[in-house]
N, C-alpha and C positions, 0 to 999 in steps of 0.2 A: 581622648581622641582628637579634640580640637583645642586650639589655643586662641580663643577669641579675645576681644578687647578686655583689658583688666578692669576698666571702669564700667562693669556691667550694671545696668539699672536693676533695681529691685522690682522686677516686673516679669511678665511672661517671657520677654526676650532674654532676661537674665536666666530664668529657669531653663529655657531652651538651650542657651549657650552652655549651660553647665552640664548638658548631656555628655560632654567630653569626658566627664569623670564617672559616668555611669558604667557599671560593669556590664559589658556586652553579654547578652543572653540572659540577664537576670529577669525575673518575672516582675511585671508591673501590677499584677492583680493578686492580692494575697489569697483570694478564693479560687484562684485558677487551679484546675485539676493538675496534680503532680505529674500524671501520665502525659498530659498535653505538654507541659513544660519540658518534660524529658524528650518528647518526640519532636517538638517544634525546633527548627533551625534557629540559631542565634539571631540571624538577621531578621527573621519574622517576629521574634519576641521583642527585638530592639525597635522595630517599626511600630508595633503595637504600643510599646511603652511611650515612644516619642509622640505618636498621634494622640494618645490619651492625655499626655501632659499638655499639649497645645489646646486640645478641645476642652480640657477642664479649666485652663487658666485664661485663655484668650477671650472667651465670652464676657467674663467679669471685667477684664481690661477694656473691652469694647464698650460695654454698658457704662462703665465709669466715664469714659471719654464722651459719650453721647450726653450723659447727665451734665458733664462739665460744659459742653458746648451750648446746650439749650438752656442752661441756667438752673435746672432743677436741683443740681447739687448744691448751689449756693442758697436756694430757697430753703432746702432742708437744714442747712447750717445757720439759717437766720442771718445771712450776710446783709450789711447795709446796702441800700439801693445803689448808691454811687459806686461802692466797691464791687457790687455784683455786675454792674454794667461794664466796669473796667475789666473784670475777670472774663466776661463773655467776649469782649473785644479781643482780649489777649488769646483766648481760646481759638477764636476764629483766625487770628494771625498765625497761630501755631498748628493749623490743620495740616500743612505740608510736612511739618516735623512729625506729627502723629502718623500720617500716611507712611512716611519713611520707616517709622518704627514697625508698623504692621508689615510692611514689605520685607523688612529685615527678618521678621519672624517667619514669613512665608518662604523666603529664600533660604534661610537656615534649615527650616523643616525639609524643604525639597532637596536640598543638597545633601543633607544627612541621609535621607532615604536613597538618593541616587548613589551616594558613596557605599551604602550597604548592598544595594541591589543592582544598580546600573553604573558601576564605576567607569565604564568606557564612555559614558555620556558626559563626564566631567572633563574640564581642561586639566592639563598636567598639574598645575599648582593647586587647583581645587581637589584633584584626586589625592594628593598627599595630605591635604588638610582634612578632608571629609571622608576619605576612604581608609585604607589600611586593614581591611578585613582579610583574614586568612580563609580563603574560599577553596576548600578541598574539591568541591564540585558545585556546579551551578544549581540553584534552586529548581525544583521540579515545577511543572506547569500547575500542579495542584496547590503548591505553597504560594506560587505567584498569584494564582487566582484568589487565594485567601488574603494576600496582601492587598490586592486591588480592591477587594471588598472593604478592607479596613480603611484604606485611603478614601474610597468613595463615601463611606459613612462619615469620615471626618470632614470631607468637602461639603456634604449635605448639612452637617451641623453648622459649619461656618457660613454657608450660604443663607441659612435660616436667620442669621444675625443681620442680614441685609448689608453685609460688607460689599462694597462696590465690586462688580465682576472683574474689572481690570486688575484688582488687587489679588484675586483668587485665580486668575488665568494660569499662573505658573503651576498651580496644583492640577488644573485640567491638563496641561501639557505633560506633567508627570504621569498622570493616569493613562494618557494616550500612549506614552512610551512604554509604560508597564504592560499595557494590553498587547501592544505589538510584540514586546519581548516574550510575553507569556505564550502568544500564538507560535512564535518561532520555536521556543523551547519545547512546547507540547508536540509540535510536528516533528521536531528532530528526535524526540524520545519515541514518538510513534514509529518513525522510520527504523529506529534501532530495534524496537519490539518486533517489527515486521521482518527485519533481517534475521532475527532469532527464531522465527516461526519454523524454519527448516529443521531446527533441532527437535521440534515437537512432532514431526512427522512419524506416524506409527505404521503407515501403509495398510491400515485396516479400512476396507472399502465397504460402502453400504450397497443397497440394492441397485443404485444408479451408477455404481463404479466410481464413487467419489470418496475421498478421505475427508477428514475434518478441516484440512488446510484452507480451502477456499472460504469456508465459514469463519474460521478464525481470522483470516485476512480481512474479510468484510467487517467483522465485529470490532477489530482493532481500529479500523478507520472510523467507524460509526461512533465508537466510544470516545475517540479523540475529538470528533466534532461535537458530541454531546457535552464533553467536559469543557469545551470552549464556549458554550452557549451564553453563560453569564458574562464572559469577556466580550463576546461579539455584540451582545445587546447594548445599545447606547442609552445611558442615563441622560437626563436633561442637562444640556450644555456640553455634552461630550461629542467629539467628532467621530464620524464613522471610520472604521478600520477595514471595511470590505475591500477597498482597493489595495491597501497594504497587505491584507491577508492573501489576496489573489497573487500579489507579487511574490510574497515569501513562500506561500504554498503553491509554488509556480506550476506544478503539474502533478497529477496523480501518477504520471509516468515515473516520477522520482520514487514514489512508494512502490509502484509495480515493478520497477527495475530491481529494487532491493528484494522484493518478495520473490520474483521469478528466478532471478540469477543466483539465489542462495538456497533454493530447494535442491537438495543433492541430486535428484533425478533430472534437474534441468541445467546443470552446469557440469556435465560429465565429459570425460575425455574418452572419445570413441576407441582410442588405441589402448586404453588401460585395461589390463586383464582382470583387475579387481574394480569393476565399474562402480559398484555401490558398497564395496566392502567396508568403508570407513563408517558407514552409518547403519545401525541395526544389523550387525553381522550375523545375528542369529535368525534373521528373517529367512523364511523359506521361499520368499519371492525371488525369481530370477531378475536379472537386470532388464530383460525384455518386458517382463510383467510390470516392473516399476515405470518403464517408459509409457506403457499403456495407461497406467494410473495417472501419470503426469499429463498425458494427452486428454484423459477424461476430465481431469481437474481444469485444464486449459479451456476445454469446451464449455464447461460450466461457468468459468470466469467470464467468458465472452458473452454467453447467452443470458446470464442472470446476475452474477456478482457486480460487474462493472456498471450495469444499468441500475441496480439497486443503490450503489454508491453515488452515481450521478444524481439520482433522485434526492438523496440526503444532502448533497452539495447544494442543489437548487433550493431545497427546504431551508437551509441555513444561510441563504442569500449569497452564495458564491457567484462570481462572474466568470464567464469563459468556460463554463462546464462542458460545452460541446467540443471545444478544442482539446480540453484535457482528456475527455473520453476518447476522442479520435486518436490522439497520439498514444494513449495507453493501449487501445485496440490494435494499433499497428505494431507496437512492441510485442503484444501477445501473439499476434498472428505470425510474426517472424519466429518467435520462440516455438510456437506450435508446429510450424513447418519444419524447423530444424529437428525437433524431436521425432516428427513423423518420418522424416527421411532416414533418421537413425534407425528407427524400428524396421522400416522396409529394408534397409540394408542388412540388418541382422537376419531378417526372415526370408527375404526374397533371394538374396545372393546365393545362399547354399542350394536352394532349389534350382535356380537358373544355372548354377555351376554344374549340377549333376546331369543336366540334359545331354550335353554332347558326349561325355563318357558313356552314358547309358545307351544312347542311340547306336553307337559303334561298338558296344560290348560284343565279345565273341567274333570279332573281325567282320561285323556286319557290312555288307556292300549293297548299295542301292541298285547297282547295275547287275548284281548277281545274287538274287535271293529267292527263297521259295514262295509259293503261294501263301498269302497271309493266313494265319490260323487264329488271329486275334490281336488285340492291343498288347504291345510288349510291356514288360515289367517296368522299364524306366519311366514310362508315362504313368503307370499305376502308382509307382513310388512317389512321383512328383505330386500326383493328386492326393495321396495320403498325407504328404507333408503340407500341402495347402490346407487340407482338412484340419490338420493339427494347429495351423495358424488360426483358422476359423474358431476352433475350440478355445484356444487361449484368449483370443480377443473377446469372444462371446462370454467367457467366464468373468472377465473384468468389466466390460461395458458393451452390451449388444448394439448400442448406438454407434460404436466405432467400427462395427463389422463391415458395412458396405464400403466405407472409405478405405480401410486397410485391404480388404479382399480385392477391390477393384485395382489397386496398385500392384498387388502381388500377381494377380492374373495378367495384368498388362505386361509386367516384366517377363513372366513365363512365356506368354504368347509371342511377345516380341522376340525373345531368344529362339523359340522354336521356329518362328518365321525366318529369322536370320539363318539358322542352320539349314533349313530347307532350301533357301535361295542360294546357299553356298554350294549345293550339290550340282555338279556339272551336267549330269544326265541321269535319268531313271530308266530302269527296265519296266516292263509292264507290271510285274509283281511289285517292284520297288515303288512305282507310282501309286499302286493300290494300297500298299502298306503306309505310305506317307499320308495318302488321303484319309485312310482309316484313322490314323493317330491324330491328325489335325482335326478331323470332324469329332472324334471322341473328346478331345479337349474342348472344342468349341461348344458342343452340345452340353457338356457337363457343367461348364462355368458360364453358360450363356447369360445368367442373371447379372453377372459381374463384368461382362464385356463392356468396354467403352469405345467411343470412336477412335481412340488412340491405339486400341488393340489391333495388331496387324494380322492376326490369325485368320480373320475372315477373308482377307485378300488372298492368302495362300490357297484357300480352298478352291479357288477358280483355276489353279494351275493344272488340276488333274481331272480326268474323265470320271464319270460316275459309273459304278458297276453294281449289279444286283447283289453280288457277294458282299459288297461294302455295307449295305443295309443290314444284311444278316449278321455280319460280324459286329456291327455297332449295337444291334439289339442284344447280341450275346454278351457284349462287354457291359452294357447297362444292367442287364439282368444279374450278372455275376457280382457286380459291385453296387447293387441297389441300396443296401444299407448304408455303405460308406458315403454314397453320393446324396443322401437325403438332405444334408446341410446346404446343398446348392439349389434346393427346390423352394426356397423362401419366396414369399410374395414379392413381386416387383416393386410394390409400394415401399419396401424397406430399402430400396436403393438410395444411396447417399447422393446428395447434390454435390457435384464436383465443380 
């Protein structure tokens, strides 16, 4: 792999330089489990072999030098006093040479590891000399964590020899770069895992109208943070990577965007006739029901998941968590509103569209009509369709009922108001009929009326008649069962 100087000393430096001839991926420990050797990437095995070589040889070399400098080596060999003093003096004069030798070992060790794991951190000439690995894919965060632990143990062993810190700093720099790289790779892989979460959607909801997707999303990120714990923790002499981590893990929005935009129900084409056909084609759920499930999941993400994730970020020492959470919440709310408008369009538009044809069915004329006999079928059909929406939403998530119903009622009441205001004039019977139907709608859906609902304003256009009250009571009595869903407690109203 390398072609270092041919006059290699018979020393640890020589052994280290000869790693060029080592077969990459070979095991350095005869007792190493075969399964581990088979599973471990070549670069990982190489680094372990390399660090083991240095840690096994360099301490002896260092101790030999210390004995040489302090004279204990000469005492043991019974050197004459004069010769021993000359040797000590010579040793002191050669300290820089020895320091250079140690630095050569450190530099070779670090560059070999960089060539195997961080080739982009080497200069072009060094990359050709120390690199050359065939990397089909980058090491996973798990293996990089293993390598970091290996290099850390080697650094601790060398530090215990009391080798000056300035000579070992290059190893600390390597560890820092490995830690940062491990963080980046782990987060990239986590983002990919999150993107694939959409493939795991089974559309099975629990009692709260949720699928397992929000939980899987949360667990994916938490697992990522937990796997980085040993990397984030600083050993003695190591620099903190919290700032670098905040920079590379630049926002939770990156994860959230991958997650939200790749759930099939969240990136749909409204114009597509096969809205969700590509995913779980055998599912009995309609596209509207899947939108409701997605809305329910979004609601849970906002109220629980993101807050839990923020707590874990803070627990692991992340900075700028509030900003990350804020940006993520904004993205989620945008998505939620888009999905909500899609559902309202699916459900409210047909009901709104049926009002005008129903009002004028049978050539009905406000100026020339009979005394009202009751609420006409068009309004009853509209209410039945609104009840169907209520039932669908309630089946998925009862918490979504007030929000959805308020918007559907608002759309229907606004259209009825518009149609009434378009009438040029009413006869006495026509005015009574209009008043009856407006009041019937108003009284029925009163719990879901909002300030934006214009139906209440229309009620003041017509005079009140005794017959009106009788007909309203008749209407409410005849549809008592169907209208039960509109009699929920007002405390269930959703905050808009």
